[in-house]
C-alpha positions in Angstrom: 0.0 0.0 0.0 1.2 3.5 -0.9 0.3 6.6 1.1 0.7 10.1 -0.5 1.6 13.2 1.5 1.5 16.7 0.1 4.5 18.6 1.3 3.7 21.9 -0.4 1.1 23.1 -3.0 0.4 26.3 -4.9 -2.7 26.9 -6.9 -3.8 29.5 -9.5 -7.4 29.9 -10.7 -8.3 30.5 -14.3 -11.5 30.7 -16.4 -14.8 30.4 -14.7 -14.1 27.7 -12.2 -10.8 26.0 -13.2 -7.4 25.8 -11.4 -3.9 24.5 -11.9 -2.1 23.1 -8.9 1.6 22.5 -8.7 2.6 20.4 -5.6 5.6 18.6 -4.1 4.4 15.2 -2.9 5.9 12.2 -1.2 4.9 8.6 -1.9 5.4 6.5 1.2 5.5 2.7 0.8 6.9 -0.3 2.8 10.0 -0.3 0.6 10.8 3.4 1.0 9.8 6.9 0.0 9.9 8.9 -3.2 9.4 12.7 -3.7 8.0 14.0 -6.9 6.4 17.1 -8.5 2.7 16.9 -9.5 1.0 19.3 -11.9 -2.8 19.0 -11.8 -5.7 20.6 -13.5 -9.0 20.7 -11.8 -12.3 22.5 -11.4 -14.6 23.6 -8.6 -18.0 22.0 -8.1 -21.1 24.2 -7.2 -20.5 23.5 -3.5 -16.9 24.9 -4.0 -15.2 21.5 -3.4 -12.4 20.6 -5.8 -12.2 17.9 -8.4 -9.1 17.0 -10.3 -9.3 16.2 -14.0 -5.8 15.5 -15.2 -2.4 15.2 -13.6 1.2 14.9 -14.6 4.0 13.8 -12.3 7.7 14.5 -12.9 10.7 13.2 -11.0 12.2 15.6 -8.5 15.4 16.0 -10.6 16.9 19.4 -11.2 17.7 18.7 -14.9 14.2 17.7 -15.7 12.6 20.6 -13.8 14.8 23.1 -15.6 14.1 21.5 -19.0 10.3 21.8 -18.4 10.5 25.3 -17.1 12.6 26.5 -20.0 10.5 24.8 -22.6 7.3 26.4 -21.2 9.0 29.9 -21.2 10.4 29.4 -24.7 7.1 28.2 -26.3 
C-alpha cells in the first residue's frame, strides 16, 4: 500500500471555475519513499469543493525541472 503526502502546494485559478495546482508530494511505501512534483488541472463544483481532471508527475530532478520550465517559457 502506498500513502501520499502533500508537502507543499500552490494553486492558480483561471477561467470560470478552473485551477492548476503544482505540488511537491511524497509517496510512502513499505520499501521506501519517493518525492515528486505533481502538476494537476481541476475545477470547482457548485459546493466549492475541488475535483481534479488531469495530472502529470515528474521526478524531483533538477535537470528535468529546468528543462520543463525552460520549454514552457520558450514556447
